[in-house]
C-alpha positions as YAML, in Angstrom:
chain: A
units: angstrom
residues:
- id: 1
  name: MET
  ca: [-6.32, 119.72, -37.95]
- id: 2
  name: ILE
  ca: [-5.77, 119.93, -34.25]
- id: 3
  name: GLY
  ca: [-7.27, 123.36, -34.04]
- id: 4
  name: LYS
  ca: [-10.32, 122.30, -36.01]
- id: 5
  name: GLU
  ca: [-11.01, 119.35, -33.72]
- id: 6
  name: ILE
  ca: [-10.67, 121.59, -30.73]
- id: 7
  name: GLY
  ca: [-12.95, 124.11, -32.33]
- id: 8
  name: ASP
  ca: [-15.65, 121.49, -33.04]
- id: 9
  name: LYS
  ca: [-16.00, 120.38, -29.42]
- id: 10
  name: PRO
  ca: [-18.18, 123.29, -28.27]
- id: 11
  name: MET
  ca: [-20.57, 122.62, -31.19]
- id: 12
  name: LYS
  ca: [-20.85, 118.91, -30.35]
- id: 13
  name: ALA
  ca: [-21.39, 119.70, -26.66]
- id: 14
  name: ASN
  ca: [-24.16, 122.18, -27.52]
- id: 15
  name: TYR
  ca: [-25.91, 119.63, -29.80]
- id: 16
  name: PHE
  ca: [-25.73, 116.96, -27.10]
- id: 17
  name: PHE
  ca: [-27.16, 119.35, -24.52]
- id: 18
  name: LEU
  ca: [-29.93, 120.32, -26.89]
- id: 19
  name: MET
  ca: [-30.95, 116.68, -27.52]
- id: 20
  name: VAL
  ca: [-30.94, 115.98, -23.76]
- id: 21
  name: CYS
  ca: [-33.34, 118.90, -23.29]
- id: 22
  name: VAL
  ca: [-35.65, 117.74, -26.06]
- id: 23
  name: LEU
  ca: [-35.81, 114.17, -24.74]
- id: 24
  name: SER
  ca: [-36.32, 115.38, -21.19]
- id: 25
  name: THR
  ca: [-39.13, 117.64, -22.31]
- id: 26
  name: TRP
  ca: [-40.74, 114.76, -24.29]
- id: 27
  name: ALA
  ca: [-40.51, 112.44, -21.29]
- id: 28
  name: ILE
  ca: [-42.01, 114.99, -19.00]
- id: 29
  name: SER
  ca: [-44.82, 115.84, -21.41]
- id: 30
  name: CYS
  ca: [-45.64, 112.21, -22.35]
- id: 31
  name: GLY
  ca: [-45.02, 110.45, -19.05]
- id: 32
  name: ASP
  ca: [-46.53, 107.08, -18.11]
- id: 33
  name: PRO
  ca: [-50.18, 107.00, -19.38]
- id: 34
  name: TYR
  ca: [-51.07, 104.64, -16.55]
- id: 35
  name: GLU
  ca: [-50.08, 107.27, -13.99]
- id: 36
  name: ALA
  ca: [-52.29, 109.95, -15.56]
- id: 37
  name: PRO
  ca: [-55.08, 111.18, -13.29]
- id: 38
  name: LEU
  ca: [-58.66, 110.68, -14.43]
- id: 39
  name: PRO
  ca: [-61.18, 113.53, -14.44]
- id: 40
  name: ALA
  ca: [-63.14, 113.47, -11.24]
- id: 41
  name: ASP
  ca: [-66.29, 114.64, -13.04]
- id: 42
  name: VAL
  ca: [-68.12, 111.67, -14.62]
- id: 43
  name: ASN
  ca: [-69.75, 114.10, -17.02]
- id: 44
  name: ASP
  ca: [-66.36, 114.75, -18.56]
- id: 45
  name: LYS
  ca: [-66.62, 111.74, -20.83]
- id: 46
  name: ILE
  ca: [-64.39, 113.30, -23.51]
- id: 47
  name: GLY
  ca: [-61.69, 114.01, -20.97]
- id: 48
  name: PHE
  ca: [-61.90, 110.47, -19.61]
- id: 49
  name: TYR
  ca: [-61.50, 108.77, -22.98]
- id: 50
  name: LYS
  ca: [-58.76, 111.18, -24.00]
- id: 51
  name: THR
  ca: [-56.82, 110.30, -20.82]
- id: 52
  name: ILE
  ca: [-57.03, 106.56, -21.51]
- id: 53
  name: SER
  ca: [-56.38, 106.80, -25.24]
- id: 54
  name: SER
  ca: [-52.69, 105.80, -24.91]
- id: 55
  name: VAL
  ca: [-53.13, 102.61, -22.90]
- id: 56
  name: ALA
  ca: [-53.42, 99.10, -24.30]
- id: 57
  name: ALA
  ca: [-56.71, 98.17, -26.01]
- id: 58
  name: GLU
  ca: [-57.67, 95.50, -23.48]
- id: 59
  name: ASP
  ca: [-57.12, 97.99, -20.66]
- id: 60
  name: GLN
  ca: [-59.24, 100.58, -22.47]
- id: 61
  name: LYS
  ca: [-62.07, 98.04, -22.45]
- id: 62
  name: LEU
  ca: [-61.75, 97.56, -18.68]
- id: 63
  name: LEU
  ca: [-61.54, 101.29, -18.13]
- id: 64
  name: SER
  ca: [-64.60, 101.84, -20.23]
- id: 65
  name: GLU
  ca: [-66.49, 99.29, -18.04]
- id: 66
  name: TYR
  ca: [-65.15, 101.14, -14.98]
- id: 67
  name: PHE
  ca: [-66.43, 104.49, -16.28]
- id: 68
  name: THR
  ca: [-69.89, 103.05, -17.11]
- id: 69
  name: ARG
  ca: [-70.15, 101.39, -13.69]
- id: 70
  name: ILE
  ca: [-69.05, 104.49, -11.74]
- id: 71
  name: THR
  ca: [-71.39, 106.70, -13.81]
- id: 72
  name: GLU
  ca: [-74.39, 104.43, -13.04]
- id: 73
  name: GLU
  ca: [-73.42, 104.38, -9.35]
- id: 74
  name: LYS
  ca: [-73.17, 108.17, -9.35]
- id: 75
  name: LEU
  ca: [-76.73, 108.45, -10.72]
- id: 76
  name: LYS
  ca: [-77.86, 106.37, -7.79]
- id: 77
  name: GLY
  ca: [-76.08, 108.58, -5.30]
- id: 78
  name: GLY
  ca: [-72.62, 107.05, -5.41]
- id: 79
  name: PRO
  ca: [-69.40, 109.07, -4.89]
- id: 80
  name: GLY
  ca: [-68.23, 108.99, -8.52]
- id: 81
  name: ILE
  ca: [-64.57, 108.83, -9.37]
- id: 82
  name: PRO
  ca: [-62.45, 109.57, -6.30]
- id: 83
  name: ALA
  ca: [-60.20, 112.58, -6.67]
- id: 84
  name: GLY
  ca: [-56.65, 111.65, -7.66]
- id: 85
  name: THR
  ca: [-57.61, 108.30, -9.15]
- id: 86
  name: THR
  ca: [-55.08, 107.36, -11.82]
- id: 87
  name: VAL
  ca: [-55.59, 105.12, -14.81]
- id: 88
  name: LYS
  ca: [-53.72, 102.35, -12.95]
- id: 89
  name: ASP
  ca: [-55.95, 102.83, -9.89]
- id: 90
  name: ALA
  ca: [-59.12, 102.57, -12.03]
- id: 91
  name: LEU
  ca: [-57.81, 99.40, -13.72]
- id: 92
  name: ALA
  ca: [-57.07, 97.79, -10.35]
- id: 93
  name: ALA
  ca: [-60.51, 98.81, -9.02]
- id: 94
  name: GLN
  ca: [-62.35, 97.37, -12.03]
- id: 95
  name: LYS
  ca: [-60.36, 94.13, -12.00]
- id: 96
  name: SER
  ca: [-61.09, 93.74, -8.28]
- id: 97
  name: PHE
  ca: [-64.80, 94.48, -8.91]
- id: 98
  name: LYS
  ca: [-65.01, 91.87, -11.66]
- id: 99
  name: GLU
  ca: [-63.26, 89.27, -9.57]
- id: 100
  name: GLU
  ca: [-65.65, 89.89, -6.71]
- id: 101
  name: GLU
  ca: [-68.68, 89.67, -9.03]
- id: 102
  name: ALA
  ca: [-67.32, 86.42, -10.50]
- id: 103
  name: ARG
  ca: [-66.88, 85.05, -6.99]
- id: 104
  name: LYS
  ca: [-70.43, 85.98, -6.02]
- id: 105
  name: THR
  ca: [-71.82, 84.49, -9.25]
- id: 106
  name: GLN
  ca: [-69.90, 81.25, -8.62]
- id: 107
  name: GLN
  ca: [-71.26, 81.10, -5.05]
- id: 108
  name: LEU
  ca: [-74.82, 81.61, -6.32]
- id: 109
  name: ARG
  ca: [-74.35, 78.98, -9.01]
- id: 110
  name: GLU
  ca: [-72.97, 76.49, -6.50]
- id: 111
  name: ALA
  ca: [-75.82, 77.24, -4.06]
- id: 112
  name: ALA
  ca: [-78.42, 76.81, -6.84]
- id: 113
  name: GLU
  ca: [-76.84, 73.50, -7.94]
- id: 114
  name: LYS
  ca: [-76.72, 72.24, -4.36]
- id: 115
  name: GLU
  ca: [-80.40, 73.20, -3.86]
- id: 116
  name: GLN
  ca: [-81.35, 71.51, -7.15]
- id: 117
  name: ALA
  ca: [-79.44, 68.39, -6.16]
- id: 118
  name: ALA
  ca: [-81.21, 68.35, -2.78]
- id: 119
  name: ARG
  ca: [-84.62, 68.75, -4.43]
- id: 120
  name: GLU
  ca: [-83.85, 65.94, -6.91]
- id: 121
  name: ALA
  ca: [-82.66, 63.66, -4.13]
- id: 122
  name: GLN
  ca: [-85.83, 64.39, -2.12]
- id: 123
  name: ARG
  ca: [-87.94, 63.84, -5.21]
- id: 124
  name: LYS
  ca: [-86.40, 60.41, -5.70]
- id: 125
  name: VAL
  ca: [-86.98, 59.57, -2.03]
- id: 126
  name: ASP
  ca: [-90.63, 60.69, -2.29]
- id: 127
  name: LEU
  ca: [-91.07, 58.71, -5.52]
- id: 128
  name: VAL
  ca: [-89.73, 55.50, -3.98]
- id: 129
  name: LYS
  ca: [-91.95, 56.01, -0.93]
- id: 130
  name: ALA
  ca: [-95.02, 56.68, -3.10]
- id: 131
  name: GLN
  ca: [-94.34, 53.62, -5.27]
- id: 132
  name: GLU
  ca: [-94.01, 51.48, -2.14]
- id: 133
  name: GLU
  ca: [-97.33, 52.84, -0.90]
- id: 134
  name: MET
  ca: [-98.95, 52.29, -4.30]
- id: 135
  name: ALA
  ca: [-97.60, 48.72, -4.41]
- id: 136
  name: ALA
  ca: [-99.31, 48.13, -1.08]
- id: 137
  name: THR
  ca: [-102.55, 49.67, -2.42]
- id: 138
  name: CYS
  ca: [-103.16, 48.03, -5.77]
- id: 139
  name: LYS
  ca: [-101.68, 45.06, -7.60]
- id: 140
  name: ALA
  ca: [-101.46, 45.11, -11.36]
- id: 141
  name: GLU
  ca: [-100.32, 42.17, -13.44]
- id: 142
  name: VAL
  ca: [-100.34, 41.39, -17.13]
- id: 143
  name: VAL
  ca: [-102.49, 38.24, -17.52]
- id: 144
  name: LYS
  ca: [-102.40, 38.05, -21.27]
- id: 145
  name: ILE
  ca: [-100.15, 39.33, -24.04]
- id: 146
  name: ASN
  ca: [-100.08, 38.22, -27.67]
- id: 147
  name: VAL
  ca: [-98.80, 39.65, -30.91]
- id: 148
  name: ILE
  ca: [-101.63, 39.64, -33.43]
- id: 149
  name: THR
  ca: [-102.05, 40.81, -36.97]
- id: 150
  name: THR
  ca: [-105.09, 42.90, -37.93]
- id: 151
  name: ALA
  ca: [-106.21, 44.80, -41.01]
- id: 152
  name: VAL
  ca: [-104.19, 47.85, -39.87]
- id: 153
  name: GLY
  ca: [-101.03, 45.96, -38.96]
- id: 154
  name: ARG
  ca: [-99.51, 44.07, -36.02]
- id: 155
  name: SER
  ca: [-100.48, 44.82, -32.43]
- id: 156
  name: PHE
  ca: [-99.84, 43.74, -28.88]
- id: 157
  name: ASP
  ca: [-103.06, 42.30, -27.50]
- id: 158
  name: MET
  ca: [-102.83, 42.69, -23.73]
- id: 159
  name: ASP
  ca: [-104.99, 42.26, -20.63]
- id: 160
  name: ILE
  ca: [-104.14, 43.59, -17.19]
- id: 161
  name: ARG
  ca: [-105.78, 42.62, -13.93]
- id: 162
  name: PHE
  ca: [-105.99, 45.29, -11.24]
- id: 163
  name: LYS
  ca: [-106.81, 44.42, -7.62]
- id: 164
  name: ASN
  ca: [-107.37, 46.90, -4.83]
- id: 165
  name: ILE
  ca: [-105.53, 45.50, -1.83]
- id: 166
  name: GLY
  ca: [-105.81, 48.72, 0.14]
- id: 167
  name: SER
  ca: [-108.51, 50.07, 2.49]
- id: 168
  name: LYS
  ca: [-109.84, 52.90, 0.29]
- id: 169
  name: GLU
  ca: [-111.79, 52.99, -2.95]
- id: 170
  name: LEU
  ca: [-109.72, 53.82, -6.03]
- id: 171
  name: VAL
  ca: [-111.02, 55.87, -8.95]
- id: 172
  name: VAL
  ca: [-107.78, 56.16, -10.99]
- id: 173
  name: VAL
  ca: [-104.99, 53.65, -11.37]
- id: 174
  name: MET
  ca: [-102.20, 54.71, -13.72]
- id: 175
  name: GLY
  ca: [-98.84, 53.17, -14.35]
- id: 176
  name: THR
  ca: [-96.38, 51.94, -16.93]
- id: 177
  name: VAL
  ca: [-95.99, 48.40, -18.18]
- id: 178
  name: GLN
  ca: [-92.33, 47.73, -18.99]
- id: 179
  name: PHE
  ca: [-91.26, 44.97, -21.33]
- id: 180
  name: ALA
  ca: [-87.64, 43.84, -21.11]
- id: 181
  name: ASP
  ca: [-85.52, 41.10, -22.63]
- id: 182
  name: GLN
  ca: [-83.73, 38.46, -20.60]
- id: 183
  name: SER
  ca: [-80.77, 40.79, -19.92]
- id: 184
  name: GLY
  ca: [-83.14, 43.39, -18.39]
- id: 185
  name: LYS
  ca: [-82.91, 45.83, -21.28]
- id: 186
  name: ILE
  ca: [-86.24, 47.68, -21.57]
- id: 187
  name: LEU
  ca: [-87.65, 47.24, -25.06]
- id: 188
  name: LYS
  ca: [-90.99, 48.98, -24.64]
- id: 189
  name: GLU
  ca: [-92.94, 51.02, -22.08]
- id: 190
  name: ILE
  ca: [-96.69, 51.49, -22.30]
- id: 191
  name: LYS
  ca: [-98.59, 53.94, -20.09]
- id: 192
  name: ILE
  ca: [-101.84, 52.33, -18.93]
- id: 193
  name: PRO
  ca: [-104.68, 54.24, -17.20]
- id: 194
  name: TYR
  ca: [-107.65, 52.61, -15.48]
- id: 195
  name: TYR
  ca: [-110.40, 55.14, -14.70]
- id: 196
  name: LYS
  ca: [-113.13, 52.91, -13.19]
- id: 197
  name: ALA
  ca: [-113.93, 52.67, -9.50]
- id: 198
  name: LEU
  ca: [-112.26, 49.87, -7.68]
- id: 199
  name: LYS
  ca: [-113.51, 49.17, -4.16]
- id: 200
  name: PRO
  ca: [-111.23, 47.59, -1.51]
- id: 201
  name: GLY
  ca: [-110.82, 43.87, -2.24]
- id: 202
  name: ALA
  ca: [-112.28, 44.18, -5.75]
- id: 203
  name: SER
  ca: [-110.48, 43.29, -8.94]
- id: 204
  name: ALA
  ca: [-111.04, 44.05, -12.61]
- id: 205
  name: VAL
  ca: [-109.45, 43.18, -15.95]
- id: 206
  name: SER
  ca: [-108.78, 45.79, -18.55]
- id: 207
  name: GLY
  ca: [-107.46, 45.05, -22.01]
- id: 208
  name: GLY
  ca: [-106.59, 46.62, -25.30]
- id: 209
  name: LYS
  ca: [-104.49, 46.49, -28.41]
- id: 210
  name: ILE
  ca: [-101.24, 48.50, -28.69]
- id: 211
  name: PRO
  ca: [-99.88, 48.96, -32.21]
- id: 212
  name: VAL
  ca: [-96.46, 47.55, -33.00]
- id: 213
  name: LEU
  ca: [-94.40, 50.52, -34.17]
- id: 214
  name: GLN
  ca: [-92.17, 49.22, -36.94]
- id: 215
  name: ASP
  ca: [-89.87, 52.27, -36.69]
- id: 216
  name: ARG
  ca: [-89.10, 51.43, -33.11]
- id: 217
  name: GLU
  ca: [-86.30, 48.95, -32.60]
- id: 218
  name: GLY
  ca: [-87.65, 47.85, -29.22]
- id: 219
  name: ASP
  ca: [-91.06, 47.01, -30.68]
- id: 220
  name: VAL
  ca: [-89.50, 44.94, -33.45]
- id: 221
  name: GLN
  ca: [-87.19, 43.06, -31.01]
- id: 222
  name: LEU
  ca: [-90.13, 42.39, -28.69]
- id: 223
  name: THR
  ca: [-92.12, 40.71, -31.50]
- id: 224
  name: LYS
  ca: [-89.20, 38.39, -32.23]
- id: 225
  name: LEU
  ca: [-88.82, 37.19, -28.67]
- id: 226
  name: PRO
  ca: [-90.76, 34.21, -27.28]
- id: 227
  name: LEU
  ca: [-93.25, 35.84, -24.92]
- id: 228
  name: SER
  ca: [-92.21, 33.40, -22.24]
- id: 229
  name: LYS
  ca: [-88.83, 35.09, -22.18]
- id: 230
  name: VAL
  ca: [-90.15, 38.60, -21.94]
- id: 231
  name: GLN
  ca: [-89.91, 40.24, -18.50]
- id: 232
  name: VAL
  ca: [-92.99, 42.28, -17.68]
- id: 233
  name: LYS
  ca: [-93.09, 44.81, -14.88]
- id: 234
  name: TRP
  ca: [-95.78, 47.20, -13.64]
- id: 235
  name: VAL
  ca: [-94.44, 50.57, -12.47]
- id: 236
  name: PRO
  ca: [-97.14, 52.63, -10.69]
- id: 237
  name: ILE
  ca: [-97.28, 56.36, -11.43]
- id: 238
  name: TRP
  ca: [-100.49, 57.79, -9.98]
- id: 239
  name: TYR
  ca: [-103.32, 56.39, -7.87]
- id: 240
  name: LYS
  ca: [-106.34, 58.55, -6.97]
- id: 241
  name: PHE
  ca: [-108.87, 57.65, -4.29]
- id: 242
  name: ALA
  ca: [-112.59, 58.37, -4.16]
- id: 243
  name: ASP
  ca: [-112.05, 60.78, -1.21]
- id: 244
  name: GLY
  ca: [-109.81, 62.99, -3.41]
- id: 245
  name: THR
  ca: [-106.49, 61.95, -1.91]
- id: 246
  name: GLN
  ca: [-103.83, 60.51, -4.12]
- id: 247
  name: LEU
  ca: [-100.48, 58.76, -4.28]
- id: 248
  name: GLY
  ca: [-97.79, 59.68, -6.77]
- id: 249
  name: GLN
  ca: [-98.34, 62.51, -9.25]
- id: 250
  name: GLU
  ca: [-100.61, 62.90, -12.24]
- id: 251
  name: PRO
  ca: [-98.36, 62.92, -15.29]
- id: 252
  name: LYS
  ca: [-98.49, 65.58, -17.95]
- id: 253
  name: PRO
  ca: [-99.92, 64.50, -21.26]
- id: 254
  name: ASP
  ca: [-97.25, 62.73, -23.34]
- id: 255
  name: LYS
  ca: [-97.75, 62.80, -27.08]
- id: 256
  name: ARG
  ca: [-94.61, 60.85, -27.83]
- id: 257
  name: ARG
  ca: [-94.93, 57.28, -28.97]
- id: 258
  name: ARG
  ca: [-93.19, 54.77, -26.71]
...
């Protein structure tokens, strides 16, 4: 027994040595896939994708983006893949590139939003100024409003008096009549244009019938309120003078019912 155990030791030692050699060889041949160098030639697409085949799927996606970007840059005279670049280096380079692009995009977005906000603020300032100038140019007031029933249904029968209190002749007066309840909630808005000449100091009355839209809650509420409790407001939109100048801005055609 003793001799057999002694005799087996060389065999076990040889087996252990053999396994160490095999594992060492496997480690050397496999290595860390992230430390593998990439082909410097961007035309070696097969070699590139073979090199990155052992890394994680999400990293392969980034490396593919890196390869596409470097290839496109190379076609435009770029340096291509620097010699000695490893898979890890390429990953770091692509992540850094994407972060920088995201930063630039965010900066552009913030700049665009700031510019848009500035334009909107200026537009509001210009609108208020134009409305103040229009209010000092022409007065418009609703002098009659009734709810009537005709053969085609119910309508708002309304007259508006326009008076040019400015110093120049008007050829277009356009605005919106707002009807609100006692709480100030706007129930209906009607865009009213007046296209006849109105000399300084002159006044004119324009009237018409506006259908009551039964599918509009505001219209229905307005017909139920005593007209004495309805708040009426004229909001100027666009005034044009005989000399071609204007205040406000001509609105685009609006086909929606209000």
